[in-house]
C-alpha positions in Angstrom: -18.9 -19.2 -10.3 -17.5 -18.2 -6.9 -13.9 -17.1 -7.2 -11.3 -16.4 -4.5 -8.8 -14.0 -5.9 -5.1 -13.8 -4.9 -3.0 -10.9 -6.1 -1.0 -7.9 -4.8 0.6 -5.4 -7.2 -0.7 -3.0 -9.9 -0.3 -5.6 -12.6 -2.9 -7.8 -10.9 -5.6 -5.1 -10.8 -6.9 -5.4 -14.4 -7.3 -9.1 -14.0 -9.3 -8.6 -10.8 -11.4 -5.9 -12.5 -12.1 -8.1 -15.5 -13.4 -10.9 -13.2 -15.4 -8.4 -11.2 -17.1 -7.0 -14.3 -18.3 -10.5 -15.4 -21.9 -11.0 -14.3 -21.4 -14.8 -14.1 -18.7 -14.5 -11.5 -18.9 -13.7 -7.8 -15.7 -12.6 -6.1 -16.1 -14.1 -2.6 -12.8 -12.7 -1.3 -9.5 -11.0 -2.2 -6.2 -12.1 -0.6 -3.2 -9.8 -0.9 0.1 -9.2 0.8 0.1 -7.0 4.0 0.5 -3.2 3.7 4.2 -2.2 3.4 6.1 0.8 4.8 7.2 3.2 2.1 9.5 6.2 2.1 11.6 7.9 4.8 8.7 8.1 7.1 7.9 4.4 6.5 4.2 5.1 6.2 2.1 2.0 5.6 0.7 1.9 2.0 -1.9 -0.7 1.0 -1.1 -2.7 -2.2 -2.9 -1.8 -5.4 -5.2 -4.8 -5.3 -6.4 -4.0 -1.9 -7.2 -0.4 -2.9 -9.3 -1.6 -5.8 -11.1 -4.3 -3.8 -12.1 -1.8 -1.1 -13.5 0.6 -3.7 -15.7 -2.3 -4.9 -16.6 -3.3 -1.4 -15.0 -6.7 -1.8 -13.8 -8.5 1.4 -10.0 -8.3 1.7 -7.8 -10.6 3.6 -4.1 -9.9 4.4 -2.5 -12.8 6.2 1.1 -12.8 7.5 1.1 -16.5 6.9 -1.3 -18.7 4.9 -0.1 -21.8 6.7 -1.8 -20.9 9.9 -5.0 -23.0 10.5 -7.1 -19.9 11.2 -6.2 -18.4 7.8 -7.1 -21.6 6.0 -10.3 -21.9 7.9 -11.3 -18.3 7.1 -10.8 -18.9 3.4 -12.5 -22.3 3.5 -15.7 -20.7 4.9 -15.9 -18.5 1.8 -16.9 -21.7 -0.2 -15.2 -20.7 -3.4 -15.4 -22.9 -6.5 -12.0 -21.9 -7.7 -9.0 -19.7 -6.8 -7.6 -17.3 -9.3 -4.0 -16.1 -8.7 -2.2 -13.2 -10.4 1.1 -12.1 -9.0 0.3 -12.8 -5.3 3.9 -12.7 -4.2 4.3 -15.9 -2.2 4.0 -19.6 -2.6 0.7 -21.1 -1.5 0.7 -24.0 1.0 -0.4 -27.4 -0.1 -3.7 -27.1 1.8 -4.7 -24.1 -0.2 -4.1 -26.0 -3.5 -6.8 -28.4 -2.3 -9.2 -25.7 -0.9 -11.6 -25.6 -3.8 -13.1 -28.0 -6.3 -11.1 -26.7 -9.2 -7.9 -25.8 -7.5 -5.8 -22.6 -8.2 -5.7 -21.2 -11.7 -2.6 -19.0 -12.0 -1.5 -16.4 -14.6 2.3 -16.6 -15.1 3.8 -13.9 -17.4 5.9 -16.1 -19.6 5.6 -19.0 -22.0 6.2 -21.8 -19.6 8.3 -23.8 -19.0 10.6 -20.9 -20.0 11.2 -18.3 -17.3 9.8 -20.0 -14.2 10.2 -18.2 -10.9 9.8 -14.6 -9.6 11.3 -12.5 -12.4 9.9 -13.6 -15.8 9.2 -10.2 -17.4 12.5 -8.7 -16.5 14.3 -11.9 -17.6 12.7 -11.9 -21.0 14.0 -8.3 -21.7 17.4 -9.0 -20.1 17.9 -12.0 -22.4 16.8 -10.1 -25.5 13.7 -12.2 -26.3 11.6 -11.0 -29.2 8.4 -12.4 -27.6 7.1 -13.7 -24.4 3.5 -14.3 -23.2 1.3 -15.5 -20.5 0.5 -19.0 -19.3 -2.7 -19.8 -17.6 -1.9 -22.9 -15.5 -2.9 -25.0 -12.5 -0.7 -24.6 -9.5 0.9 -27.6 -8.0 3.5 -28.0 -5.2 6.4 -26.9 -7.4 7.6 -23.5 -8.6 5.5 -22.8 -11.7 5.6 -26.5 -12.6 1.9 -27.2 -12.9 0.0 -28.2 -16.0 -0.9 -25.6 -18.7 -4.5 -24.7 -19.6 -3.7 -22.2 -22.4 -1.0 -19.7 -23.5 -1.0 -16.4 -25.3 2.1 -14.9 -27.1 3.0 -11.3 -26.7 5.7 -9.6 -28.7 8.6 -7.6 -27.2 9.7 -4.4 -28.9 13.4 -3.5 -29.2 13.0 -0.6 -26.8 10.7 -2.5 -24.4 11.1 -1.7 -20.7 9.7 -3.6 -17.8 7.0 -1.0 -17.3 5.9 -0.9 -20.9 5.8 -4.8 -21.1 3.8 -5.0 -17.9 1.4 -2.4 -19.3 1.0 -4.4 -22.5 0.3 -7.6 -20.5 -2.3 -5.7 -18.4 -4.1 -4.5 -21.5 -4.3 -7.8 -23.5 -4.1 -10.6 -21.0 -7.0 -10.2 -18.5 -9.8 -11.1 -21.0 -7.8 -14.2 -22.1 -7.3 -15.2 -18.5 -11.0 -14.8 -17.8 -12.0 -16.9 -20.9 -9.5 -19.6 -20.0 -10.7 -19.8 -16.4 -14.3 -20.1 -17.4 -13.6 -22.7 -20.1 -11.7 -24.8 -17.6 -14.3 -24.7 -14.9 -17.0 -25.4 -17.5 -15.1 -28.5 -18.7 -14.2 -27.3 -22.2 -10.4 -27.5 -21.8 -8.1 -29.8 -19.9 -4.7 -29.1 -18.5 -1.6 -30.4 -20.2 1.7 -31.2 -18.4 4.8 -29.0 -19.1 7.9 -30.3 -20.7 10.1 -30.0 -17.7 13.3 -30.8 -19.7 12.9 -27.3 -21.4 12.5 -25.4 -18.1 14.5 -22.3 -17.3 14.5 -20.5 -14.0 14.6 -16.8 -13.0 15.9 -15.5 -9.7 14.6 -13.2 -7.0 16.4 -9.8 -7.7 17.9 -7.4 -5.2 19.5 -4.0 -5.6 23.0 -5.5 -6.2 21.8 -7.1 -9.4 21.4 -3.6 -10.8 25.1 -2.8 -10.6 26.6 -2.4 -14.1 29.6 -4.4 -15.1 31.1 -2.1 -17.8 33.0 -5.0 -19.3 29.7 -6.4 -20.6 28.5 -5.4 -24.1 26.6 -2.2 -24.8 23.7 -4.3 -25.9 23.6 -6.3 -22.6 23.9 -3.1 -20.4 21.1 -1.5 -22.4 18.9 -4.5 -21.8 19.7 -4.3 -18.1 18.7 -0.7 -17.9 15.3 -1.5 -19.6 14.7 -4.7 -17.7 15.4 -3.4 -14.2 13.3 -0.3 -14.6 11.9 0.9 -12.2 13.2 -1.8 -9.8 15.9 -2.8 -8.8 17.2 0.0 -11.0 20.5 0.0 -12.8 23.5 1.9 -11.3 27.2 2.4 -11.3 29.7 4.1 -8.9 31.2 7.5 -9.4 33.4 9.0 -6.7 32.0 6.3 -4.3 28.5 7.5 -4.9 25.7 5.6 -6.8 24.8 7.0 -10.2 21.5 5.5 -11.3 21.0 5.0 -15.1 17.4 5.4 -16.0 17.6 5.5 -19.8 20.4 4.7 -22.2 21.0 4.0 -25.9 23.6 2.2 -28.0 26.0 4.2 -30.1 27.6 3.0 -33.3 30.9 4.8 -32.8 34.0 3.1 -31.4 36.8 4.3 -29.1 40.0 2.9 -27.5 39.3 4.2 -24.0 39.5 2.0 -21.0 36.3 0.1 -20.0 34.0 2.2 -17.9 35.5 5.5 -19.0 33.2 8.5 -19.5 34.4 9.8 -22.9 35.3 13.6 -23.2 32.3 15.2 -24.9 30.2 18.3 -24.5 27.3 16.6 -26.2 26.3 14.1 -23.5 27.5 11.2 -21.4 29.1 8.4 -23.4 30.7 5.4 -21.6 33.0 2.8 -23.0 31.7 -0.7 -22.5 33.3 -4.1 -23.3 32.5 -3.8 -27.0 31.4 -0.2 -27.8 29.8 2.9 -26.5 26.7 3.4 -24.4 25.0 6.8 -24.2 23.5 7.7 -20.9 20.3 9.8 -21.4 18.6 10.0 -18.0 20.6 9.7 -14.8 20.2 10.3 -11.1 22.9 10.9 -8.6 22.1 9.4 -5.2 20.0 11.8 -3.2 19.4 14.1 -6.2 16.8 14.7 -8.8 16.5 12.8 -12.1 18.3 14.7 -14.9 18.9 14.4 -18.6 22.6 14.0 -19.5 23.1 17.6 -20.6 21.7 19.0 -17.4 23.8 16.7 -15.4 26.9 17.6 -17.3 26.4 21.3 -16.7 26.7 20.7 -12.9 29.2 17.8 -13.0 31.7 18.4 -15.8 34.3 16.6 -13.7 32.7 13.3 -14.6 34.2 13.6 -18.1 37.3 11.3 -18.4 36.4 9.5 -15.1 36.3 5.8 -14.9 33.1 4.5 -13.5 33.5 1.8 -10.9 32.7 -1.8 -11.8 32.6 -3.2 -8.3 29.6 -5.1 -7.1 29.5 -3.5 -3.7 30.1 -0.1 -2.2 
């Protein structure tokens, strides 16, 4: 089976590696997003999928636009039987959906039709789901609206973060994806349409989504911290400076302090939310190192009694 693989970030690498290791599959090409500038020096860094592909001497293609005729012709000449897509990062043009005999088989990290769109893993944690999964589906012209080949359920722990859930998916899902892909091409399974009436959509996140509204419940803010780790991050304002919250936990105690107030305590950072207290365990003041709460307090005792800002913008 000749496979043309589309994928970009670290999460896609185990899927590519599993396909690569199967002797019945030939990877005829790997398509990923262009290298991106990173850090203060804006040095170009290749995506994780590209790094893996080059190590295995696989041909890599990075197009600024897949809609250009030359890009489509380049991929057509690879004569793939099927395209496999795992977190590529952009929608594919209609011409690419018809490029191969068996179309584009996509891994979407949710139990479709729930959590369509660009942020399914973060949304599952943010909404307090006890389980999610992956859907192996055929792409069509919509946003994750294509028919389903098979699905796999994955549990979500109460302390799950975006990173830990991605790690879990990377461990258990690649083999399932491979088996489903092969069964589909070999004619053993057929795609079934989604129930579009049950669809929910996720949004493309930006840094402003990480701003904490302290009037929300402690449970909701804790979910936000875990879901938005490591990006876009969760933050608040203190003295007009961003204070990033990297780890927190819910406390059972109650107080009558104003919402957003850092409670007086020598034992840590405790903040009054809309319905209870959230303990901040790991924090990072803008431009500074990550610190645990005790270390931060030793250098910033003036934060005690302060009211953290709830504004959405600086």
